[in-house]
Backbone as CSV, one residue per row, in Angstrom:
resi,resn,N_x,N_y,N_z,CA_x,CA_y,CA_z,C_x,C_y,C_z
1,TYR,0.827,-1.172,0.000,0.000,0.000,0.000,0.878,1.244,0.000
2,ILE,0.277,2.337,-0.402,0.940,3.641,-0.373,0.099,4.516,0.545
3,HIS,0.761,5.235,1.447,0.014,6.075,2.385,0.639,7.454,2.482
4,GLN,-0.213,8.441,2.509,0.186,9.818,2.769,-0.847,10.380,3.735
5,THR,-0.383,10.879,4.887,-1.300,11.409,5.893,-2.210,12.461,5.259
6,GLY,-3.490,12.363,5.559,-4.483,13.272,4.991,-5.279,12.639,3.869
7,TYR,-4.858,11.449,3.432,-5.533,10.734,2.340,-5.690,9.266,2.728
8,PRO,-6.729,8.576,2.207,-6.832,7.140,2.451,-5.627,6.411,1.843
9,SER,-5.264,5.293,2.429,-4.175,4.482,1.874,-4.612,3.896,0.536
10,PHE,-3.673,3.712,-0.356,-3.917,3.262,-1.724,-3.235,1.904,-1.912
11,VAL,-3.992,0.907,-2.367,-3.428,-0.420,-2.616,-2.713,-0.392,-3.953
12,GLU,-1.422,-0.649,-3.925,-0.638,-0.630,-5.156,-0.536,-2.012,-5.778
13,LEU,-0.322,-3.029,-4.956,-0.055,-4.370,-5.451,-0.678,-5.395,-4.516
14,VAL,-1.264,-6.446,-5.081,-1.805,-7.550,-4.293,-1.158,-8.827,-4.795
15,TYR,-0.491,-9.532,-3.896,0.177,-10.778,-4.280,-0.828,-11.923,-4.390
16,PRO,-0.668,-12.808,-5.372,-1.557,-13.966,-5.501,-1.506,-14.817,-4.236
17,ASN,-2.646,-15.364,-3.861,-2.792,-16.247,-2.699,-2.442,-15.580,-1.374
18,SER,-2.408,-14.254,-1.327,-2.160,-13.531,-0.075,-3.498,-13.344,0.647
19,PRO,-3.474,-13.000,1.939,-4.738,-12.718,2.628,-5.544,-11.629,1.929
20,GLU,-4.868,-10.625,1.386,-5.565,-9.557,0.673,-6.273,-10.086,-0.566
21,SER,-5.579,-10.934,-1.302,-6.153,-11.517,-2.509,-7.378,-12.357,-2.169
22,ARG,-7.265,-13.168,-1.138,-8.391,-14.024,-0.731,-9.568,-13.194,-0.216
23,ALA,-9.292,-12.007,0.323,-10.353,-11.136,0.820,-11.001,-10.315,-0.294
24,GLY,-10.436,-10.367,-1.497,-11.012,-9.649,-2.626,-10.476,-8.245,-2.827
25,ILE,-9.423,-7.883,-2.098,-8.828,-6.553,-2.276,-8.073,-6.534,-3.596
26,ARG,-8.208,-5.424,-4.316,-7.585,-5.295,-5.636,-6.679,-4.072,-5.693
27,PRO,-5.710,-4.095,-6.622,-4.917,-2.878,-6.828,-5.838,-1.697,-7.150
28,ARG,-5.466,-0.532,-6.677,-6.188,0.730,-6.834,-7.350,0.896,-5.865
29,ASP,-7.611,-0.104,-5.000,-8.595,0.096,-3.945,-8.036,1.105,-2.953
30,LEU,-8.919,1.873,-2.331,-8.520,2.786,-1.270,-8.910,2.167,0.064
31,ILE,-7.971,2.127,0.996,-8.253,1.618,2.335,-8.756,2.799,3.147
32,PHE,-10.064,2.863,3.334,-10.697,3.987,4.010,-10.543,3.890,5.522
33,ALA,-10.691,2.669,6.074,-10.592,2.489,7.528,-10.139,1.066,7.844
34,ILE,-9.485,0.932,8.990,-9.037,-0.367,9.495,-9.570,-0.499,10.912
35,ASP,-10.376,-1.529,11.153,-11.027,-1.712,12.455,-11.702,-0.421,12.929
36,GLY,-12.352,0.288,12.001,-13.103,1.485,12.327,-12.284,2.764,12.444
37,VAL,-10.969,2.692,12.247,-10.103,3.868,12.345,-9.782,4.356,10.935
38,ARG,-10.139,5.602,10.646,-9.892,6.162,9.311,-8.398,6.269,9.040
39,THR,-7.970,5.836,7.861,-6.546,5.853,7.536,-6.039,7.236,7.169
40,ASP,-6.916,8.132,6.734,-6.446,9.468,6.348,-5.951,10.278,7.539
41,ARG,-6.244,9.822,8.738,-5.819,10.529,9.952,-4.604,9.878,10.615
42,LEU,-4.048,8.859,9.976,-2.956,8.088,10.576,-1.631,8.319,9.865
43,SER,-0.561,7.972,10.561,0.764,7.953,9.941,0.931,6.638,9.190
44,THR,1.938,6.554,8.365,2.235,5.322,7.637,2.486,4.171,8.600
45,ASP,3.245,4.421,9.672,3.527,3.370,10.656,2.261,2.891,11.353
46,ALA,1.360,3.815,11.676,0.114,3.435,12.340,-0.747,2.566,11.425
47,VAL,-0.806,2.893,10.133,-1.555,2.082,9.174,-0.962,0.674,9.130
48,TYR,0.358,0.592,9.053,1.020,-0.714,9.012,0.689,-1.533,10.260
49,GLN,0.772,-0.929,11.431,0.503,-1.642,12.676,-0.923,-2.176,12.712
50,LEU,-1.881,-1.380,12.264,-3.268,-1.847,12.240,-3.471,-2.971,11.233
51,LEU,-2.842,-2.864,10.067,-2.984,-3.916,9.057,-2.318,-5.212,9.485
52,ALA,-1.155,-5.098,10.133,-0.407,-6.292,10.524,-1.137,-7.058,11.619
53,GLY,-1.608,-6.371,12.649,-2.285,-7.035,13.753,-1.409,-8.090,14.397
54,GLU,-1.984,-8.835,15.302,-1.293,-9.954,15.932,-1.354,-11.152,14.992
55,PRO,-0.338,-12.025,15.024,-0.382,-13.212,14.166,-1.668,-14.011,14.401
56,GLY,-2.328,-14.349,13.316,-3.562,-15.128,13.378,-4.809,-14.312,13.674
57,SER,-4.662,-13.014,13.904,-5.820,-12.178,14.218,-6.523,-11.737,12.933
58,ARG,-7.739,-11.273,13.094,-8.501,-10.751,11.965,-8.520,-9.235,12.030
59,VAL,-8.539,-8.618,10.856,-8.581,-7.167,10.750,-9.743,-6.816,9.832
60,LYS,-10.592,-5.902,10.261,-11.714,-5.465,9.428,-11.259,-4.245,8.638
61,VAL,-11.245,-4.368,7.319,-10.769,-3.304,6.438,-11.943,-2.803,5.592
62,PHE,-12.170,-1.498,5.625,-13.198,-0.885,4.794,-12.505,-0.262,3.601
63,ILE,-12.848,-0.742,2.412,-12.217,-0.222,1.207,-13.247,0.466,0.328
64,THR,-12.762,1.367,-0.499,-13.614,1.958,-1.519,-13.036,1.591,-2.878
65,ARG,-13.941,1.258,-3.758,-13.564,0.914,-5.127,-14.529,1.675,-6.022
66,GLY,-14.007,2.667,-6.691,-14.899,3.520,-7.484,-15.837,4.265,-6.543
67,GLN,-17.118,4.108,-6.723,-18.104,4.776,-5.868,-18.649,3.853,-4.775
68,SER,-18.183,2.593,-4.685,-18.708,1.676,-3.680,-17.778,1.499,-2.508
69,MET,-18.372,1.234,-1.351,-17.599,0.979,-0.131,-17.876,-0.421,0.327
């Protein structure tokens, strides 16, 4: 992902058979929020920490694709 504070994170690349791929995330999706926390208000490190989570944990990611969320 690419992140700049003040903007939602942008998915640049999704690896085949990755958790992102299995969840249906696609390149060019915008990550609007992670576990209810808006990404446009976070630093790059904070976004990474929320996405990584604890090993084996689940993360709820709200993405926008075009006009849909």
